[in-house]
C-alpha positions in Angstrom: -0.2 0.0 -0.2 1.6 3.6 -1.1 2.0 6.1 1.7 0.4 9.3 1.2 3.0 12.4 1.6 1.7 15.3 3.4 1.5 18.7 2.1 3.7 21.0 4.6 3.6 24.8 3.7 6.7 27.0 3.3 5.9 28.5 6.7 5.5 26.8 9.6 2.2 27.5 11.5 4.0 28.8 14.4 5.5 31.4 12.5 3.2 32.9 10.0 1.9 36.4 10.4 -1.6 35.5 11.6 0.1 33.5 14.2 2.3 36.4 15.4 -0.1 38.9 15.2 -2.7 36.5 17.4 0.6 35.5 19.9 1.3 39.3 20.5 -1.6 41.7 19.7 -3.0 41.0 23.4 0.6 42.2 25.0 1.3 45.1 22.4 -2.2 46.4 23.3 -1.9 45.9 27.0 1.2 48.0 27.5 -0.1 50.8 25.3 -3.2 50.9 27.7 -1.0 50.4 30.8 1.6 53.2 29.3 -1.4 55.5 28.6 -3.0 55.2 31.8 0.4 55.8 33.9 1.0 59.1 32.1 -2.2 60.1 32.6 -1.8 59.7 36.6 1.8 61.3 36.7 1.0 63.8 34.1 1.1 67.9 35.1 -1.7 68.4 32.5 -5.3 69.1 33.7 -7.2 65.6 32.6 -10.2 66.5 34.4 -10.5 69.4 32.0 -12.2 66.9 29.7 -15.0 65.3 31.4 -17.9 66.8 29.7 -21.8 66.4 30.1 -22.9 62.8 30.9 -19.5 61.4 31.0 -18.5 63.4 34.4 -22.5 62.6 35.2 -21.6 58.8 34.9 -18.5 58.9 36.3 -19.6 60.9 39.7 -22.5 58.6 40.1 -20.1 55.5 39.5 -17.9 56.8 41.9 -20.2 57.3 44.6 -21.9 53.5 43.6 -18.3 51.7 44.1 -17.4 53.5 47.1 -20.5 52.3 48.8 -23.0 55.3 48.8 -25.4 54.2 46.5 -26.6 55.5 43.4 -26.5 59.3 43.8 -24.6 62.1 42.2 -24.8 64.6 45.2 -24.3 62.0 48.3 -27.8 63.2 49.4 -30.5 62.4 46.3 -30.9 59.2 45.0 -30.7 58.7 41.2 -31.7 56.5 38.3 -31.4 58.7 35.1 -28.3 56.5 33.7 -27.7 53.6 31.3 -27.6 50.7 34.0 -24.7 48.7 31.8 -22.7 51.8 31.1 -23.0 52.8 34.8 -21.9 49.4 36.2 -18.7 49.5 33.9 -17.4 52.8 35.2 -17.9 51.8 38.7 -15.9 48.3 37.9 -13.4 50.4 36.8 -13.9 52.9 39.8 -13.2 50.1 42.2 -9.8 50.3 40.9 -9.1 53.8 41.0 -10.3 57.3 42.5 -8.4 59.0 39.9 -11.0 60.3 37.0 -8.3 60.9 34.6 -7.2 57.1 34.8 -10.7 56.1 34.3 -11.1 58.5 31.3 -7.9 57.5 29.5 -8.9 53.4 30.1 -12.5 54.3 28.7 -11.1 56.2 25.8 -8.2 53.6 24.9 -11.1 51.1 25.0 -13.5 53.1 22.5 
């Protein structure tokens, strides 16, 4: 019985461009986000000036929610004027930092 030979591609599967992209892309993106957040945290520029309108509202409510003060903007009156999923995402990020610049940069890099 004759033996069939396998077709071996010119490049091995481990070194193909697609495999290299799949292997290194998450690491490169993670490093880029980490560097951006670090620069935002240690920067002397007023990152808080970029918080406008709804994002500022969401961020304050999310920080209050993450700190255990409940769903409130000013700490006194409860509120529900937000999209729950987006508020929960920001509250989850606010668990890691109370610096609005870090949350802003992270959300900006992910969008």
